[in-house]
C-alpha positions as CSV (number, residue, x, y, z in Angstrom):
1,M,8.3,0.8,9.6
2,L,6.0,3.7,9.2
3,N,6.8,6.9,11.2
4,T,4.9,10.1,11.8
5,S,6.4,11.8,8.7
6,N,5.5,8.8,6.5
7,I,1.9,8.7,7.7
8,S,1.6,12.5,7.1
9,E,3.0,12.2,3.6
10,L,0.7,9.2,2.9
11,S,-2.3,11.1,4.0
12,K,-1.5,13.8,1.5
13,I,-1.0,11.3,-1.3
14,L,-4.3,9.6,-0.5
15,N,-6.0,12.9,0.0
16,E,-7.5,11.6,3.2
17,K,-6.7,11.7,6.9
18,I,-5.6,8.3,8.2
19,L,-7.6,7.6,11.3
20,N,-6.2,4.3,12.4
21,I,-3.2,2.1,11.5
22,K,-2.7,-1.6,12.5
23,S,0.3,-3.7,11.6
24,V,-0.7,-6.9,9.8
25,A,1.2,-10.1,10.4
26,G,1.6,-12.9,7.9
27,G,4.1,-11.8,5.3
28,D,7.8,-12.2,5.6
29,I,9.0,-9.9,2.8
30,A,7.1,-6.6,3.2
31,A,5.8,-4.8,6.2
32,S,2.0,-4.7,5.9
33,Y,-0.6,-2.4,7.5
34,F,-4.4,-2.0,7.6
35,L,-5.3,1.7,7.3
36,E,-8.7,3.2,8.0
37,T,-9.9,6.6,6.8
38,K,-13.3,8.2,7.1
39,T,-14.4,6.7,3.7
40,R,-12.5,3.5,3.2
41,Q,-10.1,0.7,4.4
42,I,-6.7,0.3,2.8
43,F,-4.2,-2.5,2.8
44,L,-0.7,-1.0,2.7
45,K,2.6,-2.9,1.9
46,T,6.0,-1.2,2.4
47,H,9.5,-2.3,1.6
48,P,12.9,-0.6,1.2
49,K,13.3,-1.8,-2.4
50,N,11.1,0.0,-4.8
51,S,11.6,-2.8,-7.4
52,L,9.8,-5.4,-5.3
53,L,6.5,-3.5,-5.0
54,K,6.8,-2.2,-8.5
55,A,6.9,-5.8,-9.8
56,E,3.9,-6.7,-7.6
57,K,2.0,-3.7,-9.0
58,Y,2.9,-4.8,-12.5
59,G,1.8,-8.3,-11.8
60,L,-1.6,-7.3,-10.3
61,N,-2.3,-5.1,-13.4
62,L,-1.5,-8.0,-15.7
63,I,-3.8,-10.4,-13.8
64,S,-6.5,-7.8,-13.6
65,R,-6.5,-7.4,-17.4
66,T,-7.3,-11.1,-17.9
67,K,-10.6,-10.7,-16.0
68,T,-10.3,-14.3,-14.8
69,I,-9.9,-13.7,-11.1
70,A,-10.6,-10.8,-8.8
71,T,-7.6,-8.6,-7.9
72,P,-7.4,-5.8,-5.5
73,K,-7.6,-2.3,-6.9
74,I,-4.3,-0.4,-6.7
75,I,-5.0,2.9,-4.9
76,A,-1.5,4.3,-4.9
77,F,2.2,3.4,-5.4
78,G,5.3,5.4,-4.6
79,R,8.0,6.3,-2.1
80,L,7.9,7.7,1.4
81,N,11.4,8.9,2.2
82,T,13.4,5.6,2.4
83,I,10.6,3.1,1.8
84,S,8.3,2.3,-1.1
85,F,4.7,1.6,-0.7
86,L,1.7,-0.1,-2.5
87,A,-1.8,0.8,-1.3
88,L,-4.5,-1.6,-2.2
89,E,-8.3,-1.7,-1.7
C-alpha cells in the first residue's frame, strides 16, 4: 500500500507532482494504481518482492524488442522503502 512518504518519493523519481491516485482492482499478485500528473497518466504496480517486478520489466523489454505487439513504455522501476514499483505508460 502506498503511504504519504512513498508518494512523495515517487513524485521526486518521476520529477512530477502526483495530483491524483486511484487504486485499480483486477490483479491478485501486485497492488496497482492509476496516477495522474499534470502532463500524463501512469499505471503503477507495487509489490514487496523486488524480483517479481524486475522480472516483469525484463519480460516487457524482451517483448518490446520483437516489435510484434505493442507493450507499455516503462517509465520507472525501483524501491520505495519496503516496496518495489514499476511505473508504466
